[in-house]
Backbone as a chain_set.jsonl record, in Angstrom:
{"seq": "XXXXXXXXXXXXXXXXXXXXXXXXXXXXXXXXXXXXXXXXXXXXXXXXXXXXXXXXXXXXXXXXXXXXXXXXXXXXXXXXXXXXXXXXXXXXXXXXXXXXXXXXXXXXXXXXXXXXXXXXXXXXXXXXXXXXXXXXXXXXXXXXXX", "coords": {"N": [[82.893, -42.69, 151.847], [81.431, -44.895, 152.676], [81.708, -47.449, 155.068], [84.446, -49.596, 155.612], [84.247, -53.063, 155.52], [85.512, -55.61, 157.099], [88.968, -56.774, 157.231], [90.491, -56.801, 154.957], [92.974, -55.605, 153.267], [94.613, -55.663, 150.872], [93.286, -57.033, 148.87], [91.129, -57.85, 146.01], [89.562, -55.192, 144.161], [86.231, -54.219, 144.401], [84.621, -52.605, 142.908], [83.562, -51.715, 139.699], [85.05, -50.287, 136.945], [83.53, -48.328, 134.634], [84.086, -46.45, 132.771], [86.177, -47.067, 130.732], [84.734, -48.998, 129.26], [82.558, -47.573, 128.266], [84.014, -45.847, 126.639], [85.076, -47.641, 124.574], [82.722, -48.565, 123.573], [81.522, -46.247, 122.372], [83.529, -45.607, 120.515], [83.213, -47.858, 118.8], [80.629, -47.459, 117.888], [80.854, -45.08, 116.466], [82.605, -46.045, 114.467], [80.858, -47.788, 113.135], [78.897, -46.073, 112.408], [80.218, -44.553, 110.331], [81.076, -46.379, 108.511], [78.75, -47.826, 107.664], [77.271, -46.452, 105.536], [78.968, -46.844, 103.371], [78.59, -49.475, 102.808], [76.736, -50.073, 100.858], [76.337, -51.715, 97.866], [77.59, -52.059, 94.383], [77.532, -49.736, 91.543], [77.158, -46.189, 91.905], [74.232, -44.87, 91.205], [71.641, -42.648, 89.875], [68.577, -43.447, 90.908], [65.344, -44.401, 89.446], [62.171, -43.1, 90.312], [59.63, -44.628, 92.392], [56.367, -45.535, 93.418], [55.347, -47.717, 94.482], [57.217, -49.329, 95.598], [58.976, -51.438, 98.002], [60.788, -50.5, 100.931], [64.068, -51.425, 101.601], [67.475, -52.012, 102.86], [70.299, -52.078, 101.11], [72.94, -54.079, 101.825], [75.064, -55.44, 100.798], [74.079, -57.992, 100.257], [73.179, -58.708, 97.823], [73.925, -59.399, 94.313], [74.859, -56.814, 92.374], [73.767, -55.555, 89.406], [74.602, -52.955, 87.577], [73.574, -50.174, 85.581], [74.731, -47.53, 83.91], [74.237, -44.024, 83.028], [74.903, -43.871, 80.359], [74.313, -46.409, 79.374], [76.092, -48.362, 79.875], [76.851, -51.508, 81.175], [77.576, -52.771, 84.495], [78.952, -55.092, 86.748], [78.591, -55.602, 89.895], [80.963, -53.463, 90.94], [82.517, -53.478, 88.785], [83.285, -52.647, 85.425], [81.596, -53.848, 82.643], [80.679, -55.47, 79.549], [78.159, -55.806, 77.041], [78.479, -58.11, 75.772], [80.03, -59.841, 77.337], [78.627, -59.76, 79.676], [76.962, -61.754, 80.777], [78.684, -63.842, 81.374], [80.401, -62.653, 83.279], [78.516, -62.326, 85.217], [77.797, -64.905, 85.941], [80.402, -65.639, 86.749], [80.662, -64.216, 89.169], [78.399, -65.208, 90.592], [79.153, -67.839, 90.86], [81.1, -67.558, 92.924], [79.553, -66.828, 95.147], [76.712, -68.362, 95.492], [74.337, -67.913, 96.738], [73.562, -65.37, 96.562], [71.172, -62.885, 95.543], [70.022, -61.263, 92.526], [70.288, -57.829, 91.734], [69.163, -55.16, 89.952], [70.279, -52.038, 89.112], [69.439, -49.326, 87.498], [70.273, -46.301, 85.929], [68.253, -43.292, 86.397], [67.83, -41.649, 84.239], [68.273, -43.178, 82.036], [67.668, -44.603, 78.78], [64.94, -46.533, 77.837], [65.33, -48.535, 76.016], [68.099, -49.22, 76.209], [68.189, -50.252, 78.733], [66.483, -52.442, 78.396], [67.998, -53.975, 76.462], [69.999, -54.956, 78.097], [68.615, -56.466, 79.937], [67.315, -58.286, 78.18], [69.447, -59.645, 77.167], [70.405, -60.958, 79.506], [68.13, -62.604, 80.01], [67.954, -64.207, 77.709], [70.099, -65.893, 78.267], [69.359, -67.344, 80.392], [69.779, -66.065, 83.008], [68.473, -65.405, 86.066], [66.356, -62.732, 86.835], [65.715, -60.929, 89.578], [65.212, -58.658, 91.313], [64.621, -55.224, 90.956], [65.93, -52.009, 91.38], [64.588, -49.029, 92.857], [63.745, -45.704, 93.7], [61.898, -44.493, 96.485], [59.704, -41.846, 96.415], [59.326, -40.401, 98.812], [61.489, -41.023, 100.318], [64.205, -40.011, 102.281], [67.475, -39.123, 101.826], [68.094, -41.05, 99.889], [67.654, -43.878, 100.18], [67.731, -47.241, 99.167], [65.197, -49.027, 97.326], [63.306, -51.891, 96.637], [61.613, -53.591, 93.927]], "CA": [[81.75, -42.405, 152.536], [80.929, -46.123, 153.203], [82.51, -48.088, 156.017], [84.903, -50.871, 155.103], [83.81, -54.163, 156.376], [86.594, -56.631, 157.098], [90.304, -56.288, 157.303], [91.081, -57.143, 153.7], [93.579, -54.374, 152.763], [95.269, -55.909, 149.636], [92.395, -57.808, 147.98], [90.67, -57.238, 144.785], [88.624, -54.12, 144.25], [84.891, -54.799, 144.034], [84.015, -51.577, 142.104], [83.832, -51.962, 138.287], [85.261, -49.016, 136.199], [82.729, -48.44, 133.375], [84.591, -45.528, 131.769], [86.845, -47.721, 129.497], [83.763, -49.669, 128.472], [81.943, -46.61, 127.45], [84.94, -45.318, 125.505], [85.114, -48.489, 123.579], [81.42, -48.664, 122.839], [81.405, -45.035, 121.58], [84.447, -45.733, 119.306], [82.542, -48.855, 117.915], [79.456, -46.768, 117.378], [81.367, -44.129, 115.409], [83.148, -46.723, 113.247], [79.69, -48.347, 112.412], [78.203, -44.916, 111.654], [81.043, -44.166, 109.336], [81.109, -47.553, 107.489], [77.492, -48.286, 107.028], [76.859, -45.869, 104.17], [79.758, -47.431, 102.408], [78.349, -50.856, 102.554], [75.909, -50.242, 99.652], [77.149, -52.277, 96.736], [77.336, -51.657, 92.974], [77.912, -48.399, 91.219], [76.164, -45.168, 92.47], [73.386, -44.271, 90.2], [70.407, -41.971, 90.374], [67.578, -44.381, 90.787], [64.114, -43.867, 89.041], [61.231, -43.057, 91.438], [58.599, -45.633, 92.444], [55.494, -45.306, 94.537], [54.915, -49.051, 94.964], [58.394, -50.106, 96.03], [59.182, -51.586, 99.472], [62.135, -50.099, 101.31], [65.117, -52.225, 102.175], [68.744, -51.493, 102.811], [71.323, -52.98, 100.386], [74.191, -54.094, 102.702], [75.91, -56.492, 100.298], [73.397, -59.292, 100.087], [72.768, -58.905, 96.41], [74.931, -59.066, 93.333], [74.313, -55.632, 91.722], [73.899, -55.295, 88.006], [74.352, -51.458, 87.458], [73.528, -49.658, 84.26], [74.874, -46.138, 84.007], [73.387, -43.207, 82.15], [75.205, -44.185, 78.865], [73.909, -47.78, 79.032], [77.219, -49.346, 80.127], [76.652, -52.288, 82.303], [78.474, -53.051, 85.554], [78.754, -56.239, 87.584], [79.027, -54.992, 91.082], [81.644, -52.108, 90.582], [83.455, -53.799, 87.634], [82.801, -52.426, 84.204], [81.438, -55.002, 81.798], [80.153, -55.169, 78.177], [76.966, -56.594, 76.753], [78.933, -59.356, 75.235], [80.534, -60.515, 78.443], [77.898, -59.563, 80.837], [76.459, -63.041, 81.38], [79.909, -64.562, 81.883], [80.774, -61.862, 84.448], [77.463, -62.561, 86.245], [78.037, -66.269, 86.282], [81.579, -65.893, 87.558], [80.37, -63.77, 90.492], [77.523, -66.159, 91.258], [80.008, -68.988, 91.457], [81.804, -67.249, 94.207], [78.502, -66.828, 96.246], [75.487, -68.659, 94.808], [73.172, -67.544, 97.551], [73.297, -63.899, 96.266], [70.183, -62.584, 94.582], [70.41, -60.307, 91.541], [69.627, -56.601, 91.912], [69.437, -54.385, 88.789], [70.177, -50.599, 89.484], [69.586, -48.628, 86.215], [70.097, -44.826, 86.088], [66.789, -42.771, 86.084], [67.772, -41.009, 82.8], [68.589, -44.175, 81.025], [66.451, -44.814, 77.923], [64.296, -47.967, 78.096], [66.033, -49.515, 75.039], [69.404, -49.65, 76.761], [67.736, -51.147, 79.832], [65.873, -53.687, 77.746], [69.108, -54.725, 75.887], [70.692, -55.612, 79.213], [67.678, -57.454, 80.501], [67.141, -59.283, 77.265], [70.731, -60.429, 77.118], [70.325, -61.856, 80.703], [67.017, -63.508, 79.804], [68.338, -65.063, 76.684], [71.11, -66.814, 78.749], [68.846, -67.976, 81.704], [70.052, -65.475, 84.175], [67.248, -65.008, 86.651], [66.309, -61.373, 87.387], [64.79, -60.987, 90.7], [64.919, -57.418, 91.863], [64.896, -53.952, 90.287], [66.039, -50.998, 92.415], [63.921, -47.767, 92.617], [63.746, -44.88, 94.971], [60.696, -44.043, 96.825], [59.759, -40.312, 96.469], [59.339, -39.87, 100.2], [62.653, -41.402, 101.103], [65.148, -39.0, 102.573], [68.732, -39.661, 101.851], [68.275, -41.938, 98.792], [67.667, -45.277, 100.47], [67.187, -48.062, 98.021], [63.893, -49.682, 97.514], [63.292, -52.842, 95.661], [60.287, -54.069, 93.625]], "C": [[81.134, -43.714, 153.183], [82.097, -46.709, 154.138], [83.042, -49.332, 155.424], [84.574, -51.992, 156.074], [85.046, -55.169, 156.213], [87.988, -55.976, 157.158], [91.103, -56.595, 156.049], [91.678, -55.932, 153.009], [94.18, -54.563, 151.37], [94.457, -56.737, 148.677], [91.964, -57.116, 146.855], [89.628, -56.115, 145.093], [87.252, -54.511, 143.705], [84.193, -53.821, 143.103], [84.415, -51.863, 140.614], [83.891, -50.486, 137.711], [84.595, -49.018, 134.888], [83.251, -47.382, 132.347], [85.276, -46.1, 130.58], [85.75, -48.464, 128.584], [82.924, -48.775, 127.68], [82.702, -46.042, 126.345], [84.908, -46.367, 124.406], [83.784, -48.658, 122.79], [81.194, -47.407, 121.956], [82.245, -45.188, 120.384], [83.763, -46.76, 118.317], [81.373, -48.208, 117.134], [79.814, -45.828, 116.269], [81.891, -44.9, 114.295], [81.905, -47.312, 112.5], [78.994, -47.242, 111.66], [78.895, -44.587, 110.411], [81.034, -45.185, 108.125], [79.81, -47.819, 106.84], [77.05, -47.718, 105.82], [77.766, -46.354, 103.081], [79.487, -48.872, 102.042], [77.46, -51.206, 101.289], [76.795, -50.682, 98.461], [76.725, -51.797, 95.352], [77.778, -50.225, 92.828], [76.857, -47.368, 91.699], [75.465, -44.511, 91.233], [72.169, -43.607, 90.705], [69.253, -42.886, 89.952], [66.197, -43.727, 90.323], [63.092, -43.934, 90.279], [60.167, -44.109, 91.316], [57.777, -45.45, 93.608], [55.06, -46.66, 95.169], [56.138, -49.978, 95.576], [58.367, -50.28, 97.64], [60.558, -51.293, 99.889], [62.919, -51.279, 101.973], [66.49, -51.631, 101.958], [69.773, -52.531, 102.061], [72.559, -52.978, 101.342], [75.052, -55.233, 102.127], [75.291, -57.811, 99.956], [73.018, -59.622, 98.662], [73.996, -58.734, 95.43], [74.252, -58.067, 92.389], [74.782, -55.569, 90.268], [73.532, -53.759, 87.733], [74.392, -51.109, 85.887], [73.623, -48.1, 84.419], [74.065, -45.334, 83.022], [73.663, -43.45, 80.602], [74.791, -45.564, 78.486], [75.003, -48.754, 79.297], [76.775, -50.146, 81.349], [77.819, -52.523, 83.274], [77.977, -54.193, 86.333], [79.4, -55.89, 88.913], [79.605, -53.636, 90.778], [82.491, -52.327, 89.326], [82.734, -53.454, 86.344], [82.642, -53.667, 83.373], [80.899, -54.65, 80.401], [78.962, -56.097, 78.053], [77.281, -57.916, 76.363], [79.409, -60.351, 76.361], [79.795, -60.422, 79.721], [77.485, -60.844, 81.61], [77.616, -63.87, 81.965], [80.335, -63.907, 83.163], [79.786, -62.146, 85.604], [77.752, -63.983, 86.899], [79.24, -66.42, 87.207], [81.354, -65.28, 89.033], [79.345, -64.601, 91.263], [78.187, -67.464, 91.677], [80.665, -68.744, 92.644], [80.773, -67.291, 95.459], [77.114, -67.087, 95.576], [74.296, -68.267, 95.492], [72.808, -66.065, 97.176], [72.078, -63.83, 95.343], [70.585, -61.411, 93.656], [69.612, -59.059, 91.85], [70.066, -55.711, 90.709], [69.182, -52.948, 89.295], [70.455, -49.897, 88.091], [69.373, -47.1, 86.588], [68.725, -44.31, 85.687], [66.756, -42.262, 84.678], [68.158, -41.926, 81.687], [67.485, -44.499, 80.194], [66.095, -46.374, 78.068], [64.927, -48.926, 77.136], [67.295, -50.022, 75.522], [69.088, -50.576, 77.953], [67.235, -52.407, 79.321], [66.926, -54.49, 77.052], [69.818, -55.573, 76.883], [69.858, -56.712, 79.737], [67.366, -58.638, 79.519], [68.35, -60.161, 77.136], [70.7, -61.342, 78.329], [69.328, -62.96, 80.539], [67.4, -64.56, 78.83], [69.236, -66.24, 77.198], [70.707, -67.385, 80.06], [69.335, -67.347, 82.985], [68.836, -64.948, 84.908], [67.328, -63.516, 87.174], [65.271, -61.287, 88.505], [64.408, -59.607, 91.196], [65.32, -56.206, 91.005], [64.863, -52.788, 91.407], [65.305, -49.692, 91.924], [64.102, -47.12, 93.908], [62.331, -44.412, 95.221], [60.684, -42.508, 97.013], [59.796, -39.779, 97.797], [60.562, -40.228, 100.966], [63.64, -40.175, 101.137], [66.582, -39.599, 102.52], [68.965, -40.599, 100.783], [68.307, -43.357, 99.184], [67.142, -46.134, 99.252], [65.846, -48.722, 98.328], [63.842, -50.681, 96.379], [61.865, -53.268, 95.386], [60.383, -55.515, 93.4]], "O": [[80.385, -43.602, 154.153], [83.28, -46.437, 153.933], [82.3, -50.092, 154.803], [84.631, -51.835, 157.293], [85.452, -55.43, 155.081], [88.115, -54.752, 157.136], [92.331, -56.638, 156.117], [90.984, -55.274, 152.234], [94.245, -53.546, 150.68], [95.023, -57.123, 147.655], [92.305, -55.953, 146.643], [88.946, -56.117, 146.118], [87.166, -55.09, 142.623], [83.184, -54.219, 142.52], [85.564, -52.228, 140.366], [83.02, -49.642, 137.921], [85.094, -49.718, 134.007], [82.876, -47.437, 131.176], [84.991, -45.662, 129.465], [85.863, -48.521, 127.359], [82.57, -49.097, 126.546], [82.184, -45.774, 125.261], [84.704, -45.944, 123.268], [83.75, -48.856, 121.575], [80.691, -47.559, 120.843], [81.763, -44.931, 119.281], [83.756, -46.514, 117.111], [81.19, -48.399, 115.932], [79.142, -45.787, 115.238], [81.667, -44.479, 113.161], [81.934, -47.318, 111.27], [78.568, -47.382, 110.513], [78.207, -44.336, 109.422], [80.991, -44.823, 106.949], [79.731, -48.018, 105.628], [76.447, -48.441, 105.027], [77.372, -46.288, 101.916], [80.066, -49.419, 101.104], [77.424, -52.321, 100.77], [77.823, -50.085, 98.143], [75.656, -51.213, 95.174], [78.293, -49.585, 93.745], [75.703, -47.76, 91.871], [76.029, -43.77, 90.428], [71.681, -43.907, 91.794], [68.999, -43.064, 88.76], [65.903, -42.614, 90.758], [63.237, -44.791, 91.151], [59.817, -44.467, 90.192], [58.29, -45.232, 94.706], [54.481, -46.696, 96.255], [55.99, -51.141, 95.952], [57.859, -49.463, 98.407], [61.485, -51.796, 99.255], [62.385, -52.0, 102.815], [66.698, -50.854, 101.026], [69.961, -53.675, 102.475], [73.127, -51.918, 101.602], [75.713, -55.932, 102.896], [75.965, -58.678, 99.399], [72.579, -60.733, 98.368], [74.948, -58.012, 95.726], [73.264, -58.368, 91.719], [75.972, -55.535, 89.955], [72.365, -53.372, 87.675], [75.132, -51.689, 85.091], [72.729, -47.463, 84.976], [73.283, -45.898, 82.255], [72.806, -43.26, 79.739], [74.909, -45.896, 77.306], [74.846, -49.926, 78.956], [76.388, -49.6, 82.383], [78.972, -52.466, 82.847], [76.779, -54.321, 86.588], [80.625, -55.885, 89.032], [78.867, -52.727, 90.398], [83.132, -51.383, 88.864], [81.619, -53.941, 86.16], [83.54, -54.508, 83.406], [80.69, -53.46, 80.168], [78.779, -57.031, 78.834], [76.482, -58.832, 76.563], [79.176, -61.556, 76.271], [80.244, -60.928, 80.749], [77.63, -60.982, 82.825], [77.447, -64.527, 82.992], [80.623, -64.635, 84.113], [80.16, -62.197, 86.775], [77.905, -64.175, 88.105], [79.217, -67.122, 88.218], [81.856, -65.85, 90.002], [79.428, -64.682, 92.488], [77.839, -68.088, 92.679], [80.825, -69.679, 93.429], [81.099, -67.709, 96.569], [76.441, -66.147, 95.154], [73.234, -68.274, 94.87], [71.713, -65.633, 97.534], [71.965, -64.653, 94.435], [71.457, -60.632, 94.04], [68.43, -59.141, 92.184], [71.268, -55.547, 90.498], [68.111, -52.63, 89.812], [71.588, -49.903, 87.609], [68.506, -46.707, 87.37], [68.106, -44.822, 84.754], [65.754, -42.425, 83.983], [68.346, -41.511, 80.544], [66.385, -44.686, 80.713], [66.907, -47.248, 78.371], [65.041, -50.104, 77.475], [67.599, -51.191, 75.286], [69.734, -51.613, 78.102], [67.607, -53.445, 79.868], [66.764, -55.71, 77.042], [70.197, -56.715, 76.62], [70.36, -57.813, 79.965], [67.184, -59.784, 79.931], [68.206, -61.377, 77.002], [70.981, -62.525, 78.134], [69.603, -64.113, 80.871], [67.185, -65.74, 79.104], [69.178, -67.363, 76.698], [71.556, -67.871, 80.807], [69.321, -68.028, 84.011], [68.186, -64.056, 84.364], [68.277, -63.145, 87.865], [64.087, -61.562, 88.309], [63.226, -59.437, 91.495], [66.374, -56.264, 90.371], [63.926, -52.659, 92.195], [65.396, -49.32, 90.754], [64.477, -47.664, 94.946], [61.637, -43.985, 94.299], [61.552, -41.953, 97.687], [60.309, -38.67, 97.943], [60.717, -39.826, 102.119], [63.835, -39.459, 100.155], [66.805, -40.593, 103.212], [70.121, -41.018, 100.713], [69.018, -44.089, 98.495], [66.26, -45.742, 98.489], [65.468, -48.921, 99.482], [64.28, -50.376, 95.269], [61.015, -53.337, 96.274], [59.374, -56.164, 93.123]]}, "num_chains": 1, "name": "protein.A"}
C-alpha cells in the first residue's frame, strides 16, 4: 500500500517481524508458570494457621527445617535425626551462610515433638529466625512467616 522511496531493491528490510519474539516470550512465560510452584523448598507439610503472620513466598532463600506429622526432622528435603540435626544444619549453612532458617512443622504435630527439635537447635547455638504458618484467608496454601 505504501510507495517505495528510492531504488534500493536488494537492501535490508526495515520491517521488524515480532511473531518470533512473541513466541519466545510466551514459551518463557509458560516455563516460569510451571517451574515457580516447584521452587518452594523443604518438605511439603500442612502448616498451622496464623492470623498475625505476614505473607511472603519461599523461593529458596531459606534453609528449611521441616518436621513431619510423626516428629521426624528434615533439613531441606533430606531426612535427619534429632542427634544429627545440628550437624546437618551446620553443613548446609557452610554451603550458603547467608540463608536464614525457616521451620516448617506439620499442623497436627504435637507441641512436645516441635519443642524437642527447637530445644536441640537452641542448645547448640543454632539461630531460629522464622516459623512458617498459613494465613486462613490465603488461597492455594502460600507460606507465611512470623
